[in-house]
GUKOL-230482 format. One record per residue (C-alpha): residue in one letter; x, y, z. Coordinates in steps of 0.5 Angstrom, whole numbers. Layout:
<atoms>
ATOM_rest_u_v_w
ATOM_A_X_Y_Z
...
</atoms>
This chain:
<atoms>
ATOM_rest_u_v_w
ATOM_M_232_194_237
ATOM_Y_234_187_237
ATOM_K_242_185_235
ATOM_Y_244_179_233
ATOM_D_249_175_238
ATOM_Q_254_170_235
ATOM_Y_249_164_234
ATOM_D_244_168_230
ATOM_Q_249_171_225
ATOM_Q_252_164_225
ATOM_M_245_161_223
ATOM_V_244_166_218
ATOM_D_251_166_215
ATOM_A_250_158_214
ATOM_R_244_159_211
ATOM_V_247_163_206
ATOM_A_252_159_204
ATOM_E_247_153_203
ATOM_F_243_156_199
ATOM_R_248_159_194
ATOM_D_250_152_193
ATOM_Q_243_150_192
ATOM_C_242_156_187
ATOM_E_249_154_183
ATOM_R_246_147_183
ATOM_R_240_149_180
ATOM_L_243_154_175
ATOM_S_248_148_172
ATOM_G_242_143_171
ATOM_K_244_139_177
ATOM_L_237_140_181
ATOM_S_231_140_177
ATOM_E_225_146_178
ATOM_D_221_141_182
ATOM_Q_227_139_186
ATOM_F_229_146_187
ATOM_K_222_149_189
ATOM_P_222_147_196
ATOM_L_229_149_197
ATOM_R_228_156_194
ATOM_L_221_157_198
ATOM_M_225_156_205
ATOM_N_229_162_203
ATOM_G_223_166_201
ATOM_L_224_166_193
ATOM_Y_218_165_189
ATOM_L_218_164_181
ATOM_Q_212_169_179
ATOM_L_210_171_172
ATOM_H_216_175_169
ATOM_A_222_173_174
ATOM_Y_223_171_181
ATOM_M_221_175_187
ATOM_L_225_175_193
ATOM_R_221_176_200
ATOM_V_225_179_206
ATOM_A_223_178_213
ATOM_I_223_184_217
ATOM_P_221_181_224
ATOM_Y_215_185_227
ATOM_G_217_191_222
ATOM_T_223_194_226
ATOM_L_229_197_221
ATOM_S_235_201_223
ATOM_G_237_206_218
ATOM_A_243_201_216
ATOM_Q_238_196_214
ATOM_M_234_201_210
ATOM_H_240_203_207
ATOM_A_242_196_205
ATOM_L_234_194_202
ATOM_A_235_201_198
ATOM_D_242_198_195
ATOM_I_239_191_194
ATOM_A_233_195_190
ATOM_D_239_199_186
ATOM_R_244_193_185
ATOM_Y_239_187_184
ATOM_D_232_189_182
ATOM_R_229_195_178
ATOM_G_230_201_183
ATOM_Y_225_199_188
ATOM_G_222_195_193
ATOM_H_215_193_195
ATOM_F_213_193_202
ATOM_T_208_188_204
ATOM_T_202_187_209
ATOM_R_206_182_213
ATOM_Q_211_188_215
ATOM_N_216_185_210
ATOM_I_219_187_203
ATOM_Q_219_184_196
ATOM_Y_223_185_190
ATOM_N_220_183_184
ATOM_W_225_182_179
ATOM_I_231_178_182
ATOM_K_236_174_177
ATOM_L_237_167_180
ATOM_E_244_168_179
ATOM_D_244_174_184
ATOM_A_240_170_190
ATOM_G_246_168_194
ATOM_D_249_175_193
ATOM_I_243_178_196
ATOM_L_242_174_202
ATOM_A_250_175_203
ATOM_D_248_183_203
ATOM_L_242_182_208
ATOM_A_246_178_213
ATOM_K_251_183_213
ATOM_V_246_188_216
ATOM_E_243_182_221
ATOM_M_237_180_216
ATOM_H_235_174_212
ATOM_A_229_171_208
ATOM_I_228_165_212
ATOM_Q_221_162_213
ATOM_T_218_168_209
ATOM_S_215_162_205
ATOM_G_213_155_206
ATOM_N_209_151_210
ATOM_C_212_154_217
ATOM_I_211_159_222
ATOM_R_212_166_218
ATOM_N_215_173_220
ATOM_I_212_175_227
ATOM_S_208_181_226
ATOM_S_206_186_231
ATOM_D_204_193_232
ATOM_H_207_198_228
ATOM_F_207_203_234
ATOM_A_210_198_239
ATOM_G_214_202_244
ATOM_A_211_209_242
ATOM_A_204_208_243
ATOM_A_201_212_249
ATOM_D_195_206_250
ATOM_E_200_200_250
ATOM_R_201_196_257
ATOM_V_208_194_255
ATOM_D_212_194_248
ATOM_P_210_187_245
ATOM_R_216_187_241
ATOM_P_220_183_246
ATOM_Y_215_177_246
ATOM_A_215_177_238
ATOM_E_222_177_238
ATOM_L_222_171_243
ATOM_L_217_167_239
ATOM_R_221_169_233
ATOM_Q_227_165_236
ATOM_W_223_160_238
ATOM_S_220_159_231
ATOM_S_226_159_227
ATOM_F_228_153_224
ATOM_H_224_149_229
ATOM_P_224_142_227
ATOM_E_217_140_229
ATOM_F_214_146_225
ATOM_M_218_146_219
ATOM_Y_213_142_215
ATOM_L_206_144_218
ATOM_P_200_143_214
ATOM_R_200_150_211
ATOM_K_203_157_212
ATOM_F_202_159_219
ATOM_K_202_167_222
ATOM_I_203_170_229
ATOM_A_201_177_231
ATOM_V_203_180_238
ATOM_I_200_186_241
ATOM_A_199_189_247
ATOM_S_194_194_247
ATOM_D_186_194_247
ATOM_T_187_198_240
ATOM_D_189_193_235
ATOM_R_193_195_230
ATOM_A_196_189_227
ATOM_A_190_185_225
ATOM_M_191_180_231
ATOM_R_184_176_230
ATOM_L_185_175_223
ATOM_H_192_171_224
ATOM_D_193_163_226
ATOM_I_195_165_233
ATOM_G_194_172_235
ATOM_I_197_174_242
ATOM_N_195_180_246
ATOM_I_199_182_252
ATOM_V_194_183_258
ATOM_E_194_185_265
ATOM_Q_191_181_270
ATOM_D_191_182_278
ATOM_G_197_187_277
ATOM_N_201_181_273
ATOM_L_202_181_265
ATOM_G_200_175_261
ATOM_A_198_173_254
ATOM_A_191_172_251
ATOM_F_191_167_246
ATOM_Y_186_168_240
ATOM_V_187_162_235
ATOM_G_184_160_228
ATOM_G_183_167_225
ATOM_G_185_168_217
ATOM_M_183_171_211
ATOM_G_183_167_204
ATOM_R_178_163_201
ATOM_T_175_162_208
ATOM_P_175_168_212
ATOM_M_175_167_220
ATOM_I_175_171_226
ATOM_A_180_168_231
ATOM_P_176_166_238
ATOM_C_180_167_245
ATOM_I_182_160_247
ATOM_R_185_162_253
ATOM_D_185_169_256
ATOM_F_191_169_261
ATOM_V_197_165_260
ATOM_P_203_167_265
ATOM_L_209_170_261
ATOM_D_214_165_263
ATOM_Q_209_160_260
ATOM_L_208_164_253
ATOM_V_212_159_249
ATOM_T_210_153_252
ATOM_Y_203_155_250
ATOM_A_204_157_243
ATOM_E_208_150_242
ATOM_A_202_146_245
ATOM_C_197_150_240
ATOM_L_202_148_234
ATOM_R_202_141_236
ATOM_V_195_140_236
ATOM_Y_195_143_229
ATOM_N_201_139_226
ATOM_R_197_133_229
ATOM_H_190_134_226
ATOM_G_191_139_221
ATOM_R_189_137_214
ATOM_R_194_135_209
ATOM_D_190_132_204
ATOM_N_187_138_201
ATOM_K_191_145_202
ATOM_Y_184_149_201
ATOM_K_182_146_208
ATOM_A_189_146_211
ATOM_R_189_152_215
ATOM_I_189_152_223
ATOM_K_182_156_222
ATOM_I_179_150_219
ATOM_L_181_145_224
ATOM_V_179_150_230
ATOM_H_172_151_226
ATOM_E_171_143_225
ATOM_L_173_141_232
ATOM_G_170_147_235
ATOM_A_174_152_239
ATOM_E_172_148_246
ATOM_E_175_141_243
ATOM_Y_181_145_240
ATOM_T_182_148_247
ATOM_R_181_142_251
ATOM_Q_186_138_247
ATOM_V_191_144_247
ATOM_E_190_145_255
ATOM_E_192_137_255
ATOM_E_198_138_251
ATOM_F_200_144_255
ATOM_A_200_140_261
ATOM_R_204_135_258
ATOM_L_209_140_256
ATOM_L_210_144_262
ATOM_D_215_140_265
ATOM_S_219_138_259
ATOM_G_223_144_258
ATOM_V_220_147_252
ATOM_E_220_154_255
ATOM_P_226_158_255
ATOM_P_229_161_262
ATOM_F_225_167_264
ATOM_A_232_171_264
ATOM_E_232_170_256
ATOM_L_226_174_256
ATOM_E_229_179_260
ATOM_R_235_179_256
ATOM_I_231_181_250
ATOM_R_227_186_253
ATOM_G_234_190_254
ATOM_F_234_191_247
ATOM_F_228_195_247
ATOM_A_229_200_252
ATOM_D_226_207_251
ATOM_P_231_211_247
ATOM_A_233_217_251
ATOM_F_227_222_250
ATOM_E_228_229_251
ATOM_D_223_234_254
ATOM_G_221_239_249
ATOM_P_215_243_245
ATOM_K_209_239_246
ATOM_S_205_243_241
ATOM_V_205_244_234
ATOM_D_205_251_230
ATOM_R_200_250_225
ATOM_S_200_256_221
ATOM_D_202_253_215
ATOM_P_196_249_213
ATOM_D_199_244_208
ATOM_F_203_242_214
ATOM_A_197_242_219
ATOM_L_193_237_215
ATOM_W_199_233_215
ATOM_V_200_233_222
ATOM_E_193_232_223
ATOM_R_192_226_219
ATOM_N_199_223_219
ATOM_T_202_223_226
ATOM_V_200_219_232
ATOM_R_200_221_239
ATOM_H_206_218_243
ATOM_K_207_216_250
ATOM_H_212_222_251
ATOM_D_208_228_250
ATOM_S_214_232_247
ATOM_Y_214_226_241
ATOM_V_209_223_236
ATOM_S_210_217_231
ATOM_A_210_220_224
ATOM_V_207_216_218
ATOM_I_211_216_212
ATOM_S_205_215_206
ATOM_L_207_210_201
ATOM_K_201_212_197
ATOM_P_202_218_193
ATOM_V_196_219_188
ATOM_G_196_215_182
ATOM_G_202_211_185
ATOM_I_203_204_187
ATOM_P_201_202_194
ATOM_G_207_200_198
ATOM_D_212_201_193
ATOM_A_218_205_195
ATOM_T_224_207_190
ATOM_A_231_206_192
ATOM_A_232_214_193
ATOM_Q_226_214_197
ATOM_M_229_208_202
ATOM_H_235_212_203
ATOM_L_232_218_205
ATOM_M_227_214_210
ATOM_A_234_211_213
ATOM_D_237_218_213
ATOM_L_231_221_216
ATOM_A_230_215_221
ATOM_T_237_216_223
ATOM_R_236_224_224
ATOM_Y_229_224_227
ATOM_S_227_217_230
ATOM_F_233_214_234
ATOM_D_235_211_228
ATOM_E_229_207_228
ATOM_C_223_206_223
ATOM_R_218_201_222
ATOM_V_214_198_216
ATOM_M_206_198_217
ATOM_H_202_192_215
ATOM_T_198_198_212
ATOM_Q_204_198_207
ATOM_N_207_205_210
ATOM_V_213_206_214
ATOM_V_213_210_220
ATOM_L_218_214_224
ATOM_P_216_212_231
ATOM_H_219_217_236
ATOM_V_220_224_232
ATOM_R_220_230_237
ATOM_I_215_235_236
ATOM_A_220_240_235
ATOM_D_223_237_229
ATOM_L_216_235_225
ATOM_H_216_241_220
ATOM_A_223_240_218
ATOM_L_221_232_217
ATOM_W_215_234_213
ATOM_S_219_239_209
ATOM_E_224_233_207
ATOM_L_218_228_206
ATOM_N_214_233_202
ATOM_E_220_234_197
ATOM_A_221_227_196
ATOM_G_214_225_194
ATOM_L_213_222_201
ATOM_G_208_227_204
ATOM_E_201_225_202
ATOM_P_197_227_208
ATOM_N_192_220_207
ATOM_L_193_216_213
ATOM_D_187_212_213
ATOM_Q_183_216_208
ATOM_V_180_213_202
ATOM_D_187_213_198
ATOM_D_191_210_203
ATOM_I_189_203_200
ATOM_I_192_196_201
ATOM_A_193_192_195
ATOM_C_197_186_193
ATOM_P_201_186_187
ATOM_G_196_182_183
ATOM_L_196_180_176
ATOM_D_201_185_174
ATOM_Y_206_180_178
ATOM_C_203_174_181
ATOM_S_202_168_178
ATOM_L_196_166_183
ATOM_A_192_172_181
ATOM_N_186_173_177
ATOM_A_186_180_176
ATOM_R_190_186_177
ATOM_S_190_190_183
ATOM_I_195_196_182
ATOM_P_191_200_176
ATOM_I_184_199_180
ATOM_A_188_202_186
ATOM_Q_191_208_182
ATOM_K_184_210_179
ATOM_I_181_210_185
ATOM_S_186_214_189
ATOM_E_186_219_183
ATOM_R_178_219_183
ATOM_F_177_221_190
ATOM_V_183_226_190
ATOM_A_180_230_184
ATOM_N_173_230_186
ATOM_G_175_233_193
ATOM_K_171_227_196
ATOM_R_177_224_200
ATOM_D_177_230_205
ATOM_A_169_229_206
ATOM_L_170_221_207
ATOM_G_174_221_213
ATOM_E_177_215_215
ATOM_L_175_209_210
ATOM_K_180_203_209
ATOM_L_180_200_202
ATOM_K_183_194_201
ATOM_I_184_190_194
ATOM_S_186_183_193
ATOM_G_187_180_186
ATOM_C_185_173_188
ATOM_I_181_169_193
ATOM_N_188_168_197
ATOM_A_187_175_200
ATOM_C_194_178_200
ATOM_G_190_185_200
ATOM_H_186_184_206
ATOM_H_180_185_202
ATOM_H_175_181_207
ATOM_A_178_187_212
ATOM_G_176_193_208
ATOM_H_171_198_210
ATOM_I_170_197_203
ATOM_G_174_191_200
ATOM_I_175_189_192
ATOM_L_176_182_190
ATOM_G_179_181_183
ATOM_V_176_174_180
ATOM_D_176_171_173
ATOM_K_170_171_170
ATOM_K_170_167_163
ATOM_G_177_170_162
ATOM_V_175_177_163
ATOM_E_177_181_170
ATOM_N_171_182_174
ATOM_Y_171_185_181
ATOM_Q_167_184_187
ATOM_L_165_189_192
ATOM_L_165_188_199
ATOM_L_163_192_205
ATOM_G_163_192_212
ATOM_G_170_189_214
ATOM_S_175_191_219
ATOM_E_181_188_222
ATOM_A_181_193_228
ATOM_E_179_191_235
ATOM_D_172_192_232
ATOM_V_174_186_227
ATOM_S_169_184_222
ATOM_L_168_180_215
ATOM_A_166_184_209
ATOM_K_160_182_205
ATOM_I_159_182_198
ATOM_T_154_187_195
ATOM_G_152_183_189
ATOM_P_154_182_182
ATOM_G_161_184_180
ATOM_F_164_190_176
ATOM_D_169_191_170
ATOM_E_175_195_171
ATOM_A_171_202_170
ATOM_G_165_200_173
ATOM_I_168_198_180
ATOM_V_171_205_181
ATOM_D_164_208_180
ATOM_A_162_203_185
ATOM_V_166_205_190
ATOM_E_164_212_189
ATOM_T_157_210_189
ATOM_A_158_207_196
ATOM_A_162_213_198
ATOM_D_156_217_196
ATOM_V_151_213_200
ATOM_Y_155_214_206
ATOM_L_156_222_205
ATOM_R_148_222_204
ATOM_E_146_217_210
ATOM_K_152_219_215
ATOM_A_150_221_222
ATOM_D_155_226_226
ATOM_G_162_223_228
ATOM_E_160_217_224
ATOM_R_166_213_220
ATOM_F_164_209_213
ATOM_L_164_203_217
ATOM_D_159_206_223
ATOM_T_154_208_218
ATOM_Y_154_201_214
ATOM_R_153_198_221
ATOM_R_147_202_222
ATOM_I_143_202_216
ATOM_G_146_195_213
ATOM_M_147_193_206
ATOM_A_140_195_203
ATOM_P_141_202_201
ATOM_F_148_201_198
ATOM_K_145_195_194
ATOM_E_139_199_192
ATOM_A_144_205_189
ATOM_L_149_200_186
ATOM_Y_144_195_183
ATOM_G_137_199_183
</atoms>
């Protein structure tokens, strides 16, 4: 994984000192809240319903054991003993005191971490495939390109005050495990005539106007990657709406201009930039690649002893094929039955750090699905790993099952939310494990948002739930047919919403329609696409 050089460390240390001073001036009354707000947002500090929330950047989701230990220590020392892993591969702390903010950032800086650009109208944390460097189907590890873009975008003077927040994802496989086409810019590292390049998808996103990004160029040479990204941002920064925040995202610009006209302007800007020195020397990309060399894989057993049925089920569901046939990637579920999706206690984070060090070359990844993965686990070590996870409540065998739910914090924490997400997720997981239908359902991706901002990715759920305010009462809309993967699609609302008890029943009703109508080998999403909305609406509303 990437290691800071002296410039990285100096930059982060300087920001810590600057923000510590800003916090002290706010606490002493020298800064009003209106003056302080843009400063704290630049450092990932939000004021939520009950307390400050701090969002910490985890570039492309990659963490060392020492970094995970540090996150656990922060949870214990400054929060209430837990943290919340998010869909941007970050972590959030929900109970931060302003007087501690400077100390927290200083503690993060000691392990090469920060909270810079995790909020505000700037380029946010660059996300990527959580199996990067391990996946059997990738063309190349996409993380060096994500790291190059992280360095380019950090403190970029032209893009610190964009019309709206901006999110970039980088993958390198035909299988999309990062919701790439639902980003402002999605980049897929592709191969053409034996050469690697970047396919650019621009104008995706969720929120109140969900859109799927079109491909605006199918091949950009890697020595022009940053320049093309700069051209995309410049056109947006020039024409993006600043008079209406609901129409300020790049997806609106691409939609209103049309993909063809937006692309024409990007190509013009790109041609102007090619000779302007925007692109870093190709040697810099090569230097970065050196940090992502394969660890020292060893040959060993290539098959798993499945005589223990509980272990066998976890292996089947929570491990993923690795590019080295003596290893797998092992997913640690942060979705215990009845638990809060994405939450981990300090003790659990310490354990995950220890397990990463012992079993995965001192590396773990935060998944955009709010789980954690150990990317490089020897098959010979799997049973020992599973035993420790199981004992700590982290061994639930539910990857991509109905109870592997993505959920935003909702009205329990967020000042923007209209409804609670967490209790709905808890009740659904309890319902489907208790009634035994989880196993029969197979792959079913369920996502819940507490407001139209879609932090829970409800538009991309096979089943999605959106909480809204209906005359002062929490109401939940049911959506069907979404996908964030390579078969990307946007879910559609079934009809009138439900109360808290009714939405749990509605999810089960939709699941029952699938179980009745499915053909052999079909996922819930496949069946929905084949039979359409009508049978589901009939069952839900009569």
